[in-house]
N, C-alpha and C positions, 0 to 999 in steps of 0.2 A: 353319279352318286349311287351308292349301294342301297337297295331297298328290299324289303321283305315282300315276297310274292307267294301266292298259293295258286297252283296250276291244276285245273280240273279237266280231265277228259269228260265228255258228255254221255254218249251212247254206252250203256252198260256200266257206267260209273255213277252218274247222278240220276240217270233215267233208264228204266228197264228196256232192254232190247235195242234194235236198230231203228233209226228214225226216218231214213230216206224213203224206204218203201211205204211207210205209214204216211209220209208227206204226199207221195204220189197217189196213194189210195184216197187220202183226204181231198186232193185236187180233183180226182175223178168224181167223188161224191158231190163236189161243188160244181160239177159240169165244166171244169176248166180243161179237161183232157178227155180223150176218147177211150173207149174200152180197149181198142187196139193198141193205143199208146201205153196204157197201163200194163197190158200183157207183154209188150215189148220190154218194159222195164223189168218185169218179173223174169222174163227170159234172159235178159242181160245179167241179172243177179245170179241166176243159175249158171250161166256161162263163166262168170268170174269165179264162182266157187269151184267149178270144175277145172279151172286153170286155163281156159281157152281164150279169155280176153283180159285186158288189164282192168284194174278198178276204175281208172280214169275213163276208159271206153264204156264200161258198164254204167257209170254215173251219167256220162254224156247221153247215152241212149235213154236212161230212165227219166232224165230231165229235158228231153228234146221238146216236149210239149210246151216248155216255157219260152222257147225262142220267139221273139217278137212281142212278148208281153211286157208291160211297163213295170218299172221298178216300184212306182207308187202303188199299182194294183197288187203286186206281190207282197208289199209291206203289210197290207191289210190281211191278205191270205195267211201270211206267216204269223201275224198276231193271233188270229183265230185258231190256227193249227196248234200253236204253243199252248194256248189256254185250254182248248177243248180236248186235245189228244195227248200232249206230252206231260202237262202238269199232273194229271191223275196217275201217271206212270213213274213219278219221282220216287226215289228211295228217301224216305224221311230222315234216315240216319245220315245220308249224304248231304241233304240240305242243312241238317244241324251242323255237320262238320264244316260246311262252307260258311255258315253263319259264324261259327266259332273262330274261323280263320280271319274273317272280317273284324270281329270284335277284338282280336288280338293284334290288329293293325296291319294285316296283310292286304296287298293289292291283289284282288282275285280275278283271274282270267279263265275263260273256257277256251281250251285248245282242242279242237275236234276235227275229225276227218269229214264230218258232215258239212254240207255247204253252209257257210256262215250266214247267208242272207236270211234263211228261215229260222235261225236261232237268235237273231238280233233282239227279238222281244225279251230274251232271257236277261238282257242287261237291266231291264226294268223289273221283271218278275223275280229275279234272284239278287238284284243289286250288285251285279258283277261289273268290273270296270270295262271289260271289252270281251269280244268273241273273236277268236282267231280260228278260221276254218278254211275248207276248200273254197276257192273263189269262183264266182261266176262273172263273166265279162258283160259289161253294159256299154252300149254304143253311145255316141254323143247326144242322141235324142232321148236317152233314158230307157232304152229297150234292151232286154236280155238277149244275148247271142249264144254263148256257150260257156263251158267250163274253161278256166284259164289257169295254167300252171299245174303243178303236181298235186296229187292227193295229199292232204295234210295229215300224214300218218308216218310213223317211224321216225327217220332222221329229219323229215320235213317239220316235225313239231318243234324241236329246238332251233332249227334254222329260221322258221317263221317267228319264233319267240325272239331270237337275236335281232331279226329285222325290226320287230316291234319295239324292242328296248332301245335300239339305235335311234329310231325315229323320236323316241321320248327323251333321249339323252340319259337313260337310266342304266344301272347295272344291277343284276340280280345278286342278292346276298345269299350265297350258297348255304351257309350254316343256318340261317334263319328261315329259309324258304321251304315250301312243301309242294309235293306233286302227288296227284291221285289219278290212278288209271286201272283199267281192268284187263288189258290185253297186251300181247307182246309188241303191238304197234305203239304202245305207250312207254316202253322201256327207255328209249332215248330221252324222253321228257322226264321220267323219274330220275334219271342219272344226273340231271342238272341241279337237283335239290338234295340237301342232306336228309330231310324227312321224306320218306318214300312210303306211300300207302297203296297197297294192291287191293282192289275191290273185287270180291267174288272171283278170284283167279281160277282158271281151268288148269288142267294138268300141264299143258305146254307152258303156260305162264308161270306156274309154280316151279317148274324145272329151271326156267330162266332166272327166276328170282333167287335161286339157291346160290348164285354167284355174286349176288349183290349184298351190301351191308345196309344196316339201318332200315330194313323193310318191315312194315307192319301189315299184316293181312287182316282184312275185315270182311265180314259177311253181312251184307245189307239186303233188305227185302222191301217190297212195296206194302204200304198200308194206306194211309190217307195222304196221297200226294198233294191234294189241294190244301190241306191243313199245313203241310210242310212248307208249301210255297208262301203261304201267308206269314209263317214264322220268319222266312228269309227276307222279307221286305224291310 
């Protein structure tokens, strides 16, 4: 059955900046990791930006402190992280757009390169149907081990979406659906929907958008993220 979907990237689209380093910094403040582990994560991020390691390797290093921690424990950490750190960084215009898509009957999904486990609280905070992101492996005893699969970016976004839709027995209605993203890593996701919204695109993104049709460029900024989150419930 064809259904109307609204697909939202998260980091840089609904929320200012990148979340994974903030998550690792939050974990350090909660004494869940060591200073050395945090520095290793920052080093890995720098190595990735310099093109010396893959994004999967960088995230693996940044989240190494999680290995052996329970899924239940991390659910509580994720809840506090989302409320205390991410909500104040929301773009209110983005939350309003998400709310409007819901009101107009769209099934809203977050499709993000961030590890999905720490964004799961957004299902409740934003009222979205699901979060599709980079996956962490959990062993049979409920303990985290490592990242599993590819980083949910670029072509992985529509591939993971197709996997999700197949499991639901749904088909995306191209003409009725919308996609929102801020970087070139979101372009394959934007291409699966007729309505394409580019949020605060940089020069590289704008150049890529010139070859696409039905693109709307928006400029969103942070004001009161907490107020925006309340509106989205």
